[in-house]
C-alpha positions in Angstrom: -33.2 97.8 73.6 -35.0 94.5 75.3 -36.3 92.7 72.4 -38.3 89.4 71.9 -37.8 87.9 68.2 -41.0 86.0 67.8 -40.5 83.4 65.3 -41.4 79.5 64.3 -45.1 79.5 65.0 -47.8 77.0 64.0 -48.4 77.9 60.2 -47.3 76.1 57.0 -44.6 78.9 56.7 -43.1 77.7 60.0 -39.8 76.8 58.4 -39.6 80.1 56.6 -40.2 82.1 59.8 -37.4 80.1 61.6 -34.8 81.4 59.0 -36.2 84.8 58.9 -36.2 84.7 63.0 -32.4 83.7 63.0 -31.4 86.3 60.7 -33.4 89.1 62.5 -31.9 87.9 65.9 -28.3 88.1 64.5 -28.6 91.4 63.1 -30.3 92.8 65.9 -27.5 91.7 68.5 -25.1 93.3 65.9 -26.7 96.7 66.9 -26.3 96.0 70.7 -29.8 94.9 71.5 -30.6 92.5 74.3 -32.6 89.7 72.1 -34.5 86.8 73.3 -35.8 84.1 70.8 -39.2 82.8 71.3 -40.9 80.4 69.4 -44.7 80.3 70.5 -45.3 76.5 70.1 -43.5 75.8 73.3 -45.5 78.1 75.4 -44.0 79.4 78.6 -41.4 77.0 78.9 -38.8 77.8 76.2 -36.1 75.7 75.0 -32.6 77.2 74.5 -32.1 79.1 71.2 -30.1 76.3 69.6 -33.0 73.7 69.8 -35.4 76.3 68.4 -33.3 76.9 65.4 -32.2 73.3 64.9 -35.8 72.1 65.4 -36.7 72.4 61.4 -35.3 70.7 58.1 -33.9 73.0 55.2 -36.7 75.4 54.1 -35.8 74.9 50.5 -37.7 71.7 49.3 -40.8 71.2 51.1 -43.1 73.0 53.5 -44.6 71.2 56.4 -47.8 69.0 55.7 -51.1 69.9 57.4 -50.8 66.6 59.2 -47.3 67.7 60.7 -48.7 71.1 61.9 -51.3 69.3 63.9 -48.9 68.4 66.5 -48.4 72.1 67.4 -51.2 73.6 69.7 -52.3 77.0 69.8 -53.0 76.8 73.1 -49.4 77.0 73.7 -49.3 80.1 71.7 -51.8 81.8 74.2 -49.8 80.5 77.2 -46.4 81.7 75.8 -47.9 85.4 75.2 -49.5 85.3 78.6 -46.2 84.1 80.1 -43.4 86.4 82.0 -41.2 86.1 79.0 -42.8 89.3 77.9 -42.2 91.2 81.1 -40.1 94.3 80.5 -39.7 93.9 76.9 -39.8 97.2 74.8 -40.7 95.5 71.5 -41.5 92.3 70.1 -39.9 91.9 66.6 -42.3 89.5 64.6 -40.6 87.0 62.4 -43.6 85.1 62.0 -45.1 84.2 58.6 -48.6 82.8 57.3 -51.7 82.0 59.2 -51.7 82.6 63.3 -48.6 85.0 62.6 -49.5 87.3 59.9 -53.5 87.5 60.1 -53.9 89.5 63.2 -54.5 86.8 65.7 -50.9 86.8 67.3 -51.1 91.1 67.1 -54.6 90.8 69.1 -52.7 88.9 71.7 -49.7 91.1 71.9 -52.2 93.9 72.2 -54.3 92.4 75.1 -50.8 91.5 76.6 -49.8 95.5 76.2 -46.6 94.7 74.2 -45.6 96.9 71.3 -44.8 94.5 68.0 -43.3 95.3 64.5 -45.5 95.7 61.7 -49.0 96.6 61.0 -51.9 96.4 63.2 -54.7 93.6 63.7 -57.4 94.7 61.5 -55.0 95.4 58.4 -53.2 92.1 59.2 -56.5 90.0 59.2 -57.7 91.8 55.6 -54.4 91.4 54.0 -54.0 87.7 54.7 -57.5 87.2 53.5 -57.0 87.2 49.7 -60.6 87.6 48.7 -61.3 90.8 51.1 -58.0 92.2 49.8 -58.9 91.8 46.2 -62.6 93.7 47.0 -60.5 96.4 48.5 -58.0 96.6 45.7 -60.9 96.8 43.3 -62.7 99.3 45.2 -59.8 101.5 45.2 -59.0 101.1 41.4 -56.3 98.9 41.7 -56.1 96.2 39.1 -56.4 92.6 40.2 -57.2 89.2 38.3 -60.5 87.9 38.3 -61.4 85.6 40.8 -64.2 83.4 42.5 -64.3 81.8 46.0 -64.9 78.2 46.7 -66.1 76.9 49.9 -65.5 73.4 51.0 -68.0 70.9 50.5 -70.1 73.4 48.7 -69.6 72.6 45.3 -68.3 69.8 43.5 -65.5 69.8 40.8 -67.8 69.9 37.9 -69.7 72.9 39.2 -66.5 74.8 40.0 -65.1 74.0 36.6 -68.0 75.8 35.1 -67.7 78.7 37.3 -64.4 79.1 36.4 -65.0 79.0 32.7 -68.0 81.4 33.2 -66.4 83.9 35.6 -62.8 84.1 35.0 -62.3 83.1 31.6 -61.3 79.7 31.8 -57.9 77.9 32.0 -55.1 78.4 32.7 -56.2 79.1 36.3 -54.7 79.5 39.7 -56.1 77.3 42.6 -55.2 78.6 46.0 -55.9 78.7 49.6 -57.5 82.0 50.7 -55.3 82.4 53.8 -51.9 81.1 53.1 -48.5 82.2 51.8 -45.5 81.3 50.2 -47.3 79.3 47.4 -48.4 76.8 50.0 -51.1 74.8 48.4 -51.1 76.8 45.1 -51.6 74.9 41.7 -51.7 76.4 38.2 -54.3 74.5 36.0 -53.5 74.4 32.5 -55.7 74.2 29.5 -57.0 70.9 28.0 -55.9 68.9 31.1 -58.4 70.7 33.8 -60.5 67.6 34.2 -57.1 65.6 35.8 -55.7 68.5 37.4 -58.6 70.4 39.1 -59.6 67.9 41.7 -56.3 67.5 42.7 -55.6 71.2 42.9 -58.8 71.5 45.0 -57.9 68.7 47.4 -54.4 70.2 47.9 -55.7 73.7 48.8 -58.6 72.7 50.9 -55.7 70.7 52.8 -54.9 74.1 54.3 -57.8 76.1 54.2 -61.6 75.9 54.2 -62.1 78.8 51.5 -60.3 78.5 48.4 -59.5 81.2 45.5 -59.7 80.3 41.9 -58.0 83.1 40.0 -57.5 84.3 36.7 -53.8 83.4 35.4 -51.8 86.5 34.2 -49.2 85.4 31.6 -46.2 87.7 32.1 -43.6 88.8 34.6 -43.1 88.4 38.3 -42.8 91.8 40.1 -42.9 92.9 43.6 -42.6 96.2 45.6 -41.6 96.8 49.1 -43.2 99.5 51.1 -41.6 101.1 54.0 -42.7 103.9 56.1 -45.1 104.7 53.3 -42.5 105.0 50.5 -42.2 102.5 47.9 -39.0 100.8 47.5 -37.7 100.0 43.8 -39.5 97.3 41.7 -38.0 93.8 41.8 -38.3 91.2 39.2 -38.5 87.7 40.1 -37.2 85.3 37.3 -37.5 81.6 38.3 -34.8 79.4 36.4 -37.7 76.9 35.3 -41.2 76.2 36.3 -43.0 79.1 38.1 -42.2 80.8 41.7 -43.1 78.0 44.0 -42.3 77.3 47.4 -38.9 75.5 46.1 -37.8 78.5 43.8 -38.8 80.9 46.6 -36.5 79.2 49.2 -34.0 77.7 47.4 -30.5 79.5 46.6 -29.6 79.5 42.9 -33.4 78.7 41.6 -34.3 82.2 41.0 -32.8 85.3 39.6 -33.8 88.6 41.2 -33.1 91.8 39.1 -33.3 95.2 41.3 -34.4 97.7 40.2 -36.2 95.8 37.6 -35.6 96.4 33.9 -38.6 98.7 33.3 -39.1 102.2 31.5 -39.6 104.8 34.4 -42.9 105.7 34.0 -44.0 102.0 34.2 -42.0 101.4 37.1 -43.6 104.6 39.0 -46.7 103.6 37.9 -46.2 100.3 39.8 -44.9 101.7 43.0 -47.9 103.9 42.9 -50.5 101.0 42.4 -48.4 99.4 45.7 -49.0 102.3 47.6 -52.4 102.4 46.8 -53.0 98.7 47.5 -51.3 99.1 51.0 -53.1 102.0 51.9 -56.6 100.3 51.1 -55.7 97.7 53.8 -54.5 100.5 56.1 -51.2 98.8 56.3 -48.4 100.7 58.3 -44.6 100.2 58.8 -43.6 98.0 56.0 -45.1 95.6 53.6 -44.6 93.7 50.4 -47.2 94.1 47.2 -46.8 91.4 44.6 -48.0 91.7 41.1 -48.0 90.0 37.6 -47.2 92.2 34.6 -48.8 91.1 31.1 -47.5 91.6 27.5 -49.6 94.9 27.4 -47.4 96.2 30.6 -50.6 96.2 32.4 -49.8 95.4 36.1 -52.0 93.0 38.3 -51.8 93.1 42.1 -52.0 89.6 43.7 -51.7 90.6 47.4 -50.0 92.3 49.8 -47.8 90.7 52.4 -47.8 92.6 56.1 -44.8 90.4 57.2 -42.4 89.7 54.4 -39.4 87.4 54.5 -36.1 88.4 56.2 -34.1 85.4 54.9 -31.1 85.8 52.8 -33.2 85.5 49.6 -36.2 87.7 50.7 -37.3 90.5 48.6 -37.6 93.6 50.8 -34.0 93.4 52.0 -32.8 93.2 48.5 -35.0 96.2 47.5 -34.0 98.4 50.5 -30.3 97.3 49.9 -30.4 99.0 46.5 -31.5 102.3 48.0 -28.6 102.1 50.4 -30.3 100.8 53.4 -28.5 97.4 54.6 -30.1 94.7 56.5 -29.4 96.1 60.0 -30.4 99.7 58.9 -33.6 98.2 57.6 -34.6 96.3 61.0 -33.6 99.5 63.0 -36.2 101.6 60.7 -38.8 98.7 60.9 -38.5 99.1 65.0 -38.5 103.0 64.8 -41.7 103.3 62.8 -43.5 100.5 64.8 -42.8 102.3 68.2 -44.3 105.7 66.5 -47.5 104.0 64.9 
């Protein structure tokens, strides 16, 4: 097949996307496909593949700052999708993550261009990327999710936000995060007794990446995730950071986190969490594949945090780990994603 692997992009998860894109491109070539790697930030005139993949730091320690990302123009993305690069392409494999890649915008450009692409469609992508809308839909469909409130830049001061957190989500600890970012970019956990010190900094950090910020009830407990492939829930994965919480560094630095698949859970509980993942996935009309994240408290109550419609495809990524546990290796997983995407 003639396939474009679309990677890089203009989001704060650019470096992660490049790592996913490289793994995807290598695997698709092993399957005999004719693969072209495209980073839309370069527009219609693409550098060679080596330049694309070398133009990034190691992904583990730091994500790009908002200032660094401002050097990339989304006009180049439009130019890229509208170019001859996409002539005679059978499918675009989306190796993008985060804003402008996972939120429906690149999907809408590809649809207007008449090019098929992997993963879910425009509306579902946009809904899943918006954490507030996602949680509204989870609640409507009976999926347990932590209490939350929204904070718009320039509307409420720190003191008013502090009052709202105490009144509406039960106080601290609390999570502060951008409403439309992934990979814990801009996320902070505010601890009790030091909220006066931490809240202002956390809000500034989150507002650097979004005009809309979510304050969310912190669920003490275990970190779990469920991949969904073709409407079937994969085994539950437990994520155990060696220290601290599952932040950007722990996600993308080898050896910082232990992954247990299948998670050590009673069968009935594991099945319940898988069922909740499927309901959350359907509540947003997601197609093809996704990853649904949960926190499990000491009462074995599973709280759904979000649905990721373009989950990572790096060597540390969770959907490939879960698929492997069912006997689906990485290459077979990519082939299945392509098959499902062509038939959606």
